[in-house]
N, C-alpha and C positions, 0 to 999 in steps of 0.2 A: 652428872656433869653440871648440874645447876650451880653448885658451889664454885666450880672453876670459872663458869661464865660470870658469876657475880664478881669474882676477883678481878677480872679483866674488863668489865663493863665500862668503867670510867675511861680507860684507855681507848676502847672502841669508839665511844661517843666523842672523845676529844679529836681523834683522827678524822672521823666522818664529818665533824663540824667544820673542817677546813674547806669542804666543798658544799655541804648542804646547810641551808639556813636553819632548819629545825630537825633535831634528832631526838626522838623519844624512844625509851625502852619500856616494854611491857612484859612482865614475867608471868608465865602460866602457873597457876596455883595447883594444877593437877597434871597427871601424865597425859591426859587427852584434851587439855584445855587450849592448846594452840589453835585448833580449828575454829573455835568460837571467837577467839581474839582476832584471828585473821579475818574472819567474816565480818565482825563488827567494825573493824578499822580499815578495811580495804579501800573505802572511798575517801579516806582522810589523808592518805599518803601517796607519794609518787613511787616509793620503793618499800617493800616489806622484806626484811632480812630474817631468814630462818637460822637461828643460832642453835644448832643441835645436829642430829644425825638424820638418816633417811626417814625415820618415824616422825620426827618433828616436821620435816619438809612435807611428808604425806598429809599431815594435818593442815599445814598452811595452805597447800594447794587445794585441798578439799574445801577449806573455808573461803578462799578467794574465788574458786570456780562457781560458787553459789551466788556470787554478786554480779551486778551489772558492770561495775567499774573494776577492772583488773590491773592493779599496779605491777610494775616490774618486781620480780622476785630474785633475791640474792641469797647466797648461802655462806655462812661462816661455819665451817665444819667442826663440830665438837663431838660427833658421834663415833660409832665403832667402825663401820665399814665405809660410810659416806659414798655410796655408789653413784649418786647423781653428781656430787661434787667431783668425783673422779672423772665422770663422763664429761663434765664441763671444764676439766683441767684446772680446777680451783686448788691452789696449794693448801696444805694442811697447816703451814706456818701462819699464825694469826695475822701478822702485819702484811704478809704477801696476799692473804685472802682479802684483807681490807683494801689493799691496792687495787684489786679487781673491781671493787665497788666504786672506788674513786675514779678509775679509768672509764667505767661504765661501758665496757664492751658487752654486747648482748647477742642473743641468738633466739630464734624461734624453736619451741620444743613441743612436740605433740603430746597431749595428755589423753590417756586411754580411759575408758569407763566400762564397768560391768553392769551398768544400769542403776546401781545403788551407790557405788563409791568411785571416785576418780583414782586412777592408777598412774603414778609418776614413772615407775621403771619396770616392775615385773609382777607377774602372777604365775605361780608355779606350784606343782605338787609332785609327790613321788619321793624317790630316794633322797634321803638327807634333808628334805624340805622342812621337816619338823624342827631342825636345828635353828632355823631363823626365828621361830617364835617360842622355842622352849628354853633357850639360853637365858639364865637368870640375869635380870637387870643389874643387881648388885655385883654379880660376878663380872659383867661387862665393864662396869666402872673400875673394877680392880685390875683386870688383866686384859681389857680391850678385846681384840679379835680372837685371842686364845680361848675366850669363853665359848666361842662357837666350836673350836676344836674339842674342848672338853665335852660339850653337849653331843658332838658328832660320834663320840665313842660309844654312846648308847645305841645308835642306829646304824653303825657302819656295816653290819652284816645282815641288815633287814631289807630285803628286796621284795616289794609287794607287786602283785600282778593286778594292775588296775584297769578295769574295763571302761572304755570311753567311746563315745561317738562324737566326732568333730565335723562340723560343716564349715569348711574354710573357703570363703567367697563362693559358696554354692557347691563345692566339691566335698562329698562325704568321705570321711576316713573313720573306719571302725576297727577296734582291736584292743589288745591288752598292752599296757605301757608301764615301764618302770620309772619314767620321769617325763614330765610335761612342763613346758615353760613358754610363756608369752612375754616378750621383752622389748622395751623401747629405751635402751640405754647401752652404753659400751661396757659397763661394769655390773657384775652381780656377785655379791658376797666378797667383794674386794678383788675379784678376778676379771681381767680385761678380756672377756670372752666374745665381745661383739664390737671390736675395734673398727673405727672408720665407718660405722653405720650412719646413714642419713636419718636423723632423728626428727625431721620435720617435713616428711614427704607424704604424710597421710597414711602410712603403713607401719606395721610392726612385725617383728620376727616371731615365727612359730617354730619351736623345737620339740619334737616328739621322739623319745627313745623307746623302742619296742622292747617288751620283755623277752629275753632270750631263754633258751631251754635250761642253760646252766647259769648260776648266779655270777660266775666270774666274767661271763660275756657282758652282762648288764653293767657290772662294775667297770670294766675297761671302756665301754661306750660312754659312760658318765665321765670317767677320767679323761677320755679323749676330748670331750666337749670343753671341760674346764682348763685343760692344758693347751690344746691346740686352737680353741676358739671356734665360733660358729662357721666362719668362712672356710675353714679347713676340713669340715666334716660333712659337707653337703652331699658327697657321693658315698658316704659310709653306709655299709649294710646295717639295716635295722635302725637307722636314724633318719627321720623326716625333717627337713628344714624348708620352710616356705615363708614368703612375704605375704601379708594379708591385710585387708582393710576391715574385715569382720569375721569373727569365728563364733559359731554357736557351740557351746560345750554341753554335752549330755553326760553327767557324772553318775554312772550306774552304780558305783560303790559308795557314794556320798563321802568320798575321801576329802579331808580338809585341804584347803589351798593356803599358800602364803601370799597375801596381797601386800606388796611393799613391805614384806617381813612380818605382817600381822595375820593371825589365823582367821580364816573365813570358811564357812561351809555353805554349800548349795548343791542342788541336783541339776539345775539348768541355768546357764547364763549366756548372754551375748556380749562378747568383747569387741569393742570398736574404738576407733579414734574419735574422741569427742570434739576437741578443738585445740587451739594452740595457745600456750602462754609464752611470754617473753621473759627469759631468764638471763641473769648476768653470768658471763663466762670469763675465763682468763683473758 
């Protein structure tokens, strides 16, 4: 996407200069360089715009969260799914997204942490989770979200039985699960599965889908979540939905997680709300 951003960068700067006295652009020279750039420049600017997808925003947030001065963060969505941009109702049309920055409507947004990294929207494992970090970047550039569909074909019939112990605000839950998700956004994978959620109340959503005896049961529970949404499945059999301030995860199988779409591995972590950032919304 970098080439595309470079093509429209003069237009972006020209429009932003209508309101802001100084508009600088800094391009990351590596796939993971946005975090260092955000960290070094957080104290120099009132606003930092993340021009990319959820991966770029994850880096920007992690860079800013390590500083004392935390500027406003805006998004110009150039990524594949753009889940946080969807949550903030930021249009995918470039000029309309720039309009949001010019209007400067803002919202408080809770940032989660696992003790090592800051989490902007989700931490998940289980069925089809590998799709988020196994889809090839060059394929995503060519076909967008269809890259995830192609990747999903490799794992669509693979249902693992994953043993976990969760301590959710002091309550212990032990069992085998086919899908686990901690979410603080309305959108995941481009699906509006947590619509209307309060994203700055100091809590996040926990969704646990238990492993059923037959694979078809696990498949339909997963499908129910992504089609009907979190609010519609709270009373579903074999699905646990809770609001939480802190969750201790004991990962007995050492199964990888997708943290904001990036692969991470751990045996034990504590997930909690760290603090709040101010983000630009529509």
